[in-house]
C-alpha positions as CSV (number, residue, x, y, z in Angstrom):
1,X,-11.6,-15.5,25.5
2,X,-8.6,-14.6,23.3
3,X,-8.3,-11.5,21.9
4,X,-8.6,-12.8,18.5
5,X,-12.1,-14.0,19.6
6,X,-13.0,-10.4,20.5
7,X,-16.2,-9.6,18.4
8,X,-16.0,-6.2,17.2
9,X,-19.0,-4.1,16.3
10,X,-19.7,-2.4,12.8
11,X,-18.4,1.0,14.3
12,X,-15.2,-0.6,15.9
13,X,-14.6,-2.6,12.7
14,X,-14.8,0.5,10.4
15,X,-12.8,2.4,13.0
16,X,-10.0,-0.4,12.6
17,X,-10.1,-0.4,8.6
18,X,-9.8,3.3,8.5
19,X,-6.4,2.8,10.5
20,X,-5.3,0.1,8.6
21,X,-5.7,2.1,5.4
22,X,-4.0,5.1,6.6
23,X,-1.4,2.3,7.9
24,X,-0.9,1.3,4.3
25,X,0.9,4.6,3.7
26,X,3.9,3.9,5.8
27,X,6.8,2.5,4.1
28,X,6.3,-0.7,5.5
29,X,2.1,-0.9,4.7
30,X,-0.2,-3.5,6.4
31,X,0.3,-7.1,4.7
32,X,-2.6,-8.8,4.3
33,X,-4.5,-6.0,5.8
34,X,-7.8,-8.1,7.0
35,X,-5.5,-10.6,8.3
36,X,-3.6,-8.4,10.3
37,X,-7.1,-6.9,12.0
38,X,-6.8,-9.2,14.8
39,X,-3.2,-7.9,15.8
40,X,-4.7,-4.3,15.1
41,X,-7.4,-5.0,17.4
42,X,-5.5,-6.4,20.1
43,X,-3.0,-3.9,20.5
44,X,-5.0,-0.7,19.8
45,X,-8.5,0.5,21.6
46,X,-10.8,1.9,19.2
47,X,-10.3,5.2,20.7
48,X,-6.6,5.0,19.7
49,X,-6.9,3.9,16.6
50,X,-9.6,6.7,15.6
51,X,-7.0,9.5,17.4
52,X,-3.9,8.0,15.6
53,X,-5.5,7.6,11.7
54,X,-4.1,10.8,10.1
55,X,-0.7,11.1,12.2
56,X,1.8,11.5,9.5
57,X,4.5,9.1,9.3
58,X,7.3,12.3,9.2
59,X,8.3,13.6,12.4
60,X,6.0,17.1,13.0
61,X,5.8,19.3,15.8
62,X,3.0,19.9,18.4
63,X,2.1,23.1,16.9
64,X,1.6,21.2,13.0
65,X,-0.2,18.6,14.9
66,X,-2.8,20.7,16.6
67,X,-4.0,21.9,13.4
68,X,-4.1,18.5,12.3
69,X,-6.1,17.7,15.2
70,X,-7.7,20.6,16.3
71,X,-6.4,20.7,19.9
72,X,-4.6,22.9,22.2
73,X,-0.8,22.0,21.6
74,X,-0.4,21.7,25.8
75,X,-3.1,19.0,25.5
76,X,-2.3,17.5,22.6
77,X,1.1,16.8,23.8
78,X,-0.4,15.4,26.8
79,X,-2.1,12.9,24.7
80,X,1.2,12.2,22.9
81,X,3.3,11.2,25.2
82,X,0.6,8.7,26.6
83,X,0.4,6.9,23.4
84,X,4.4,7.2,22.7
85,X,4.8,5.3,26.1
86,X,2.7,2.8,24.7
87,X,5.3,2.4,21.2
88,X,2.6,3.7,19.0
89,X,4.1,7.1,18.2
90,X,7.9,7.8,17.6
91,X,9.4,10.9,19.7
92,X,12.4,13.0,19.8
93,X,13.7,16.5,20.1
94,X,14.8,18.7,17.2
95,X,16.5,21.9,18.1
96,X,14.7,21.5,21.5
97,X,11.3,21.3,19.9
98,X,9.6,18.4,20.7
99,X,8.8,16.1,17.1
100,X,6.5,12.9,16.8
101,X,5.5,10.6,14.1
102,X,3.3,7.5,14.2
103,X,5.0,4.3,14.7
104,X,4.7,2.0,11.5
105,X,3.5,-2.0,11.9
106,X,7.2,-3.1,11.6
107,X,8.3,-0.6,14.4
108,X,5.4,-1.6,16.6
109,X,6.5,-5.0,16.6
110,X,10.1,-3.9,18.1
111,X,8.7,-1.7,20.6
112,X,6.0,-4.6,21.7
113,X,9.0,-6.6,22.6
114,X,11.5,-4.2,23.9
115,X,10.2,-4.3,27.4
116,X,10.3,-8.1,27.6
117,X,6.9,-8.0,29.5
118,X,5.4,-11.5,30.2
119,X,2.0,-10.8,31.1
120,X,-1.2,-12.3,29.3
121,X,-2.0,-9.4,27.4
122,X,1.9,-9.3,25.8
123,X,1.4,-13.1,25.4
124,X,-1.9,-13.1,23.5
125,X,0.2,-10.6,21.5
126,X,2.8,-12.8,21.0
127,X,1.0,-16.1,19.9
128,X,-1.2,-13.7,17.4
129,X,2.0,-12.2,16.2
130,X,3.4,-15.9,15.2
131,X,0.1,-16.8,13.8
132,X,0.4,-14.2,11.3
133,X,3.8,-14.2,10.9
134,X,4.0,-15.7,7.0
135,X,1.4,-12.6,6.3
136,X,3.8,-10.0,8.3
137,X,6.9,-11.4,6.4
138,X,5.7,-11.5,3.2
139,X,7.0,-7.8,1.9
140,X,10.8,-8.8,2.7
141,X,10.8,-12.3,0.3
142,X,11.8,-10.7,-2.7
143,X,14.2,-7.5,-0.7
144,X,17.5,-8.2,-1.5
145,X,18.4,-5.0,1.2
146,X,16.8,-6.9,4.4
147,X,16.4,-5.0,8.0
148,X,19.9,-6.0,9.0
149,X,23.3,-6.9,7.7
150,X,25.7,-9.3,9.6
151,X,28.6,-7.7,11.5
152,X,31.6,-9.8,11.6
153,X,33.3,-10.8,15.1
154,X,36.5,-8.9,14.5
155,X,38.9,-11.0,16.3
156,X,38.4,-13.2,14.3
157,X,39.1,-11.9,10.6
158,X,42.3,-12.8,8.9
159,X,43.4,-9.4,7.5
160,X,41.9,-6.7,10.0
161,X,43.9,-3.8,7.6
162,X,40.9,-4.4,5.1
163,X,38.1,-3.9,7.3
164,X,36.0,-1.1,6.1
165,X,35.0,1.1,8.7
166,X,31.1,0.3,8.4
167,X,32.2,-3.2,9.4
168,X,34.2,-2.4,12.7
169,X,31.9,-2.7,15.7
170,X,34.7,0.1,17.1
171,X,34.4,2.4,14.7
172,X,30.6,2.9,15.3
173,X,30.7,2.7,19.2
174,X,33.6,5.7,18.6
175,X,30.3,7.7,17.1
176,X,27.7,7.3,19.7
177,X,27.1,9.3,22.8
178,X,24.6,7.5,24.1
179,X,24.2,3.5,24.5
180,X,20.7,1.5,25.6
181,X,20.1,-2.2,25.9
182,X,16.4,-3.5,25.8
183,X,15.2,-7.2,25.2
184,X,15.6,-8.8,21.9
185,X,11.6,-8.8,20.4
186,X,12.4,-12.1,18.5
187,X,13.0,-14.1,21.6
188,X,10.4,-12.7,23.9
189,X,8.0,-13.6,21.3
190,X,9.3,-17.0,20.8
191,X,9.4,-17.8,24.8
192,X,5.8,-16.5,25.0
193,X,4.3,-18.3,22.5
194,X,6.2,-21.4,23.2
195,X,6.3,-20.9,27.1
196,X,9.8,-22.3,26.8
197,X,12.3,-19.6,28.4
198,X,15.3,-19.1,25.6
199,X,18.4,-20.5,26.3
200,X,20.1,-17.2,25.1
201,X,20.5,-14.0,27.0
202,X,17.7,-11.7,26.5
203,X,18.8,-8.1,27.0
204,X,20.9,-7.9,24.3
205,X,19.0,-5.5,21.6
206,X,21.7,-2.4,21.5
207,X,20.2,1.1,20.8
208,X,22.1,4.4,20.0
209,X,21.9,7.7,20.5
210,X,18.3,9.1,19.3
211,X,16.8,5.9,19.0
212,X,18.5,4.8,22.5
213,X,16.9,7.4,24.2
214,X,13.6,6.9,22.6
215,X,13.8,3.6,24.2
216,X,14.6,4.4,27.5
217,X,12.1,7.4,28.2
218,X,9.6,5.6,27.2
219,X,10.3,2.2,29.4
220,X,11.8,0.0,26.5
221,X,15.1,-0.2,27.7
222,X,17.8,1.4,30.0
223,X,20.9,3.3,29.6
224,X,24.1,1.5,29.8
225,X,27.8,2.5,29.2
226,X,30.2,2.1,26.6
227,X,31.9,-0.6,28.8
228,X,28.4,-2.2,29.2
229,X,27.5,-2.3,25.5
230,X,31.4,-4.3,24.9
231,X,30.8,-6.3,27.6
232,X,27.1,-7.5,25.9
233,X,28.6,-8.3,22.6
234,X,31.8,-10.3,24.6
235,X,29.0,-12.3,26.5
236,X,26.9,-12.6,22.8
237,X,29.9,-13.9,20.7
238,X,30.8,-16.4,23.6
239,X,27.0,-17.7,23.4
240,X,27.2,-18.0,19.7
241,X,25.0,-15.1,18.9
242,X,25.2,-13.1,15.6
243,X,26.1,-9.6,16.0
244,X,23.8,-7.5,13.2
245,X,23.6,-4.3,12.4
246,X,21.0,-1.6,10.7
247,X,21.7,-2.1,7.2
248,X,23.1,1.2,6.2
249,X,26.6,2.8,6.0
250,X,26.0,6.2,8.0
251,X,24.5,6.5,11.4
252,X,23.3,2.8,12.2
253,X,21.0,2.8,15.4
254,X,21.0,-0.9,16.3
255,X,23.2,-3.8,17.1
256,X,21.1,-6.9,17.5
257,X,22.6,-10.1,18.5
258,X,20.7,-12.7,16.9
259,X,20.0,-16.9,17.0
260,X,18.8,-18.9,14.4
261,X,16.3,-20.3,16.0
262,X,14.0,-17.1,17.0
263,X,15.4,-14.2,14.6
264,X,12.6,-13.2,12.3
265,X,15.0,-13.2,9.4
266,X,16.3,-17.0,10.2
267,X,12.4,-17.5,10.5
268,X,11.6,-16.2,7.1
269,X,14.2,-18.6,5.4
270,X,12.7,-21.4,7.7
271,X,9.2,-21.2,7.5
272,X,8.3,-19.0,4.3
273,X,11.5,-20.4,2.5
274,X,12.8,-16.8,1.5
275,X,16.2,-16.8,-0.3
276,X,17.9,-14.7,2.4
277,X,17.5,-13.4,5.8
278,X,20.2,-11.5,7.0
279,X,22.5,-9.3,4.8
280,X,25.7,-11.7,4.7
281,X,29.2,-9.6,5.7
282,X,31.8,-9.1,3.3
283,X,33.8,-12.2,4.7
284,X,33.8,-15.9,4.5
285,X,35.0,-18.5,6.7
286,X,38.4,-20.7,5.6
287,X,39.2,-23.9,7.4
288,X,42.8,-25.0,7.8
289,X,42.2,-28.3,7.6
290,X,45.8,-29.0,8.7
291,X,45.6,-27.8,12.0
292,X,42.1,-28.7,13.2
293,X,41.4,-31.0,15.8
294,X,38.3,-32.6,14.6
295,X,36.4,-31.7,17.6
296,X,33.0,-30.2,16.1
297,X,32.6,-27.3,18.1
298,X,32.2,-24.9,14.7
299,X,29.7,-27.4,13.6
300,X,27.7,-27.0,16.8
301,X,27.8,-22.8,16.6
302,X,27.2,-22.5,12.9
303,X,23.7,-20.7,13.1
304,X,23.7,-21.7,9.0
305,X,24.5,-25.2,9.2
306,X,27.5,-23.7,6.9
307,X,29.9,-26.6,8.5
308,X,30.3,-30.1,8.9
309,X,32.7,-32.8,9.7
310,X,34.3,-35.0,7.1
311,X,36.1,-38.4,7.8
312,X,39.9,-37.9,7.3
313,X,42.2,-40.8,8.8
314,X,45.6,-39.1,8.2
315,X,44.1,-36.6,10.9
316,X,43.9,-38.9,13.8
317,X,46.1,-38.6,16.2
318,X,47.6,-35.2,14.6
319,X,49.0,-32.9,16.9
320,X,48.5,-29.0,17.1
321,X,50.5,-26.3,18.9
322,X,48.4,-23.5,19.9
323,X,50.2,-20.4,21.5
324,X,48.1,-18.5,24.0
325,X,47.6,-15.1,24.5
326,X,49.3,-14.9,28.0
327,X,52.1,-16.4,26.6
328,X,51.2,-20.4,27.5
329,X,51.9,-23.2,24.8
330,X,49.0,-26.1,24.3
331,X,49.3,-29.3,22.3
332,X,45.8,-30.1,20.8
333,X,45.1,-33.8,19.5
334,X,42.7,-34.8,17.2
335,X,41.1,-37.5,18.6
336,X,38.0,-38.5,16.1
337,X,40.2,-38.7,12.3
338,X,37.6,-35.8,11.3
339,X,38.3,-32.5,10.3
340,X,35.8,-29.4,9.4
341,X,34.7,-28.0,6.0
342,X,32.8,-25.3,4.7
343,X,29.7,-25.3,2.4
344,X,30.6,-21.7,1.4
345,X,27.0,-20.8,-0.5
346,X,25.8,-21.0,3.1
347,X,28.3,-18.9,5.3
348,X,27.1,-15.8,5.8
349,X,30.5,-14.1,7.3
350,X,29.9,-14.1,10.8
351,X,32.5,-15.3,12.5
352,X,30.9,-17.2,15.2
353,X,32.6,-20.4,14.5
354,X,35.8,-19.0,14.6
355,X,35.6,-17.1,18.0
356,X,35.6,-20.1,19.8
357,X,37.6,-22.6,17.7
358,X,40.7,-23.6,20.2
359,X,43.0,-24.4,17.6
360,X,42.9,-21.6,15.1
361,X,41.9,-23.2,12.4
362,X,39.0,-21.1,11.2
363,X,39.3,-17.3,10.2
364,X,37.5,-14.9,8.1
365,X,38.6,-13.9,4.8
366,X,37.6,-11.3,2.3
367,X,34.9,-12.2,-0.2
368,X,36.7,-11.3,-3.9
369,X,33.5,-8.7,-4.6
370,X,32.3,-6.3,-1.5
371,X,28.8,-5.8,-1.2
372,X,28.3,-2.3,0.2
373,X,25.0,-1.6,2.4
374,X,22.9,1.4,1.4
375,X,24.5,4.6,2.4
376,X,21.4,6.0,4.3
377,X,18.6,5.0,5.9
378,X,16.5,6.7,3.0
379,X,18.4,5.0,0.4
380,X,17.5,2.0,2.0
381,X,13.8,2.7,2.3
382,X,13.8,3.6,-1.5
383,X,15.1,0.1,-2.1
384,X,12.6,-1.2,0.2
385,X,9.8,0.2,-1.6
386,X,10.9,-0.4,-4.9
387,X,11.3,-3.9,-4.5
388,X,9.2,-5.5,-2.3
389,X,6.6,-7.6,-2.9
390,X,3.4,-6.5,-2.8
391,X,0.7,-7.6,0.0
């Protein structure tokens, strides 16, 4: 019997409904409450849901929480740590004092996938989550500032002097003191649902500083070095994954490496016809057709299907000279009589295509008008709450 077939007693159902009512007070809420009841019941025991109801969504010390729960702080701390390790609570230290807050449903989906578990409970939860995906993603339909924005691959940018600090990976990495990596929850879910191993690397979800420590301390990831972080980013660029960062200028804590087949933001566009998924970068791809060899690799790599090959008989047999970084010189030949062209309205400015272009015919150029992400996480949350679609 699957989790979704579980019959709840009236008292259990009432406990879960009260917990759902409390979760509605979070920034994300509980889209389609009744429809997500199965997911809540599959993840939390009735005792856990009852205990967590009333735990604030903002960080509180054990002294404050013990007053709310009527428990001894030491005993409460043991219980809170147990639930933190399950991904139900977020914990961090402020001035050496532990603080806890209740994870909303959106965060729960992330912590569930980060460890990369493939056991039967994880598989059942993945199936339930996938079945309810349209309901779960409904709030994002009208939100302009999504959860992630595209971070362009810097080596593909034509004018590197124009890169703003919040657009440059190196600037962000320089500001962090702690690095961690977890499994991509989107690809983990898809693999569990389909039973087919994903073709892309799984352990590529990067977290930093406070969030990174939280992930490692609770078994959701592992600590890595700055050098390992850079290696993962290069590996992902080679594989054709899109760098995407938390959508705020100050202290973004996550870099995802997304594929168009599993990423929740791409799925929202494909399955639900949302107008946008990842927030595009401030760049778009530019094609130099007079050097294009028509190999078609950019068409295969583009996650947005923004590139295509068009017939260009004059290009057949054309030679293009390429100067390699190591000083070697190569000559490439257009054997197809085709050249690449871009649909500008589809391009999200990731640079995935340009990164592997052997002839250097693709580069990222800056848009005429910049779009600046919200300054802080608080600014982003306010924008989300005021523009999200009501459940």
